[in-house]
C-alpha positions in Angstrom: 76.9 14.6 9.8 75.5 11.3 10.0 75.7 8.6 12.7 76.0 4.8 11.6 75.1 1.4 13.5 76.2 -2.0 12.0 74.0 -5.2 13.5 75.3 -8.5 12.4 73.0 -11.4 11.7 74.2 -14.8 12.2 72.5 -17.5 10.1 75.3 -20.3 10.5 73.1 -21.6 13.7 70.2 -22.5 11.5 70.3 -25.4 9.1 68.2 -24.8 6.2 66.8 -28.3 5.5 64.3 -27.4 2.9 64.2 -25.7 -0.2 62.8 -22.0 0.1 62.9 -21.9 3.9 62.9 -18.0 4.9 64.1 -16.1 8.3 62.7 -13.1 8.9 64.9 -11.9 11.7 66.1 -9.2 9.7 62.8 -7.7 9.3 62.1 -7.5 13.0 65.9 -5.8 13.8 65.0 -3.4 10.6 61.5 -2.4 12.5 63.0 -2.2 15.9 65.7 0.3 14.4 63.1 2.3 12.4 61.3 2.7 15.6 64.2 4.3 17.3 64.7 6.7 14.4 67.2 5.0 12.3 66.9 4.5 8.5 67.9 1.3 6.9 70.7 1.5 4.2 71.9 -1.6 3.0 73.2 -5.0 3.9 76.4 -6.4 3.7 77.4 -10.3 2.9 80.2 -11.0 5.6 80.4 -14.6 5.3 79.4 -17.4 3.0 80.1 -21.4 3.2 81.2 -23.6 0.6 78.0 -24.0 -1.0 77.9 -20.1 -1.7 75.0 -19.9 1.1 74.8 -16.7 3.3 76.0 -17.4 6.9 76.3 -13.8 8.1 75.3 -10.3 7.1 75.7 -6.8 8.7 72.5 -4.6 8.2 73.4 -0.9 8.1 71.6 1.7 9.7 71.8 5.5 9.7 70.6 8.7 11.5 71.4 12.5 11.8 73.9 12.8 14.6 
């Protein structure tokens, strides 16, 4: 049996002005969960704005229960 953990990443608070501006918060979260024995599975877009920009995602992790 597997145990799943979902972590919400909110990009709404960040106003991206420059084209190509990157956000790396998700990498830190993935590294943190990997160090705790979780495996990164996927991301799910949970919110977009009116210009089709991603505003929120859920990162999905799993580990053996």
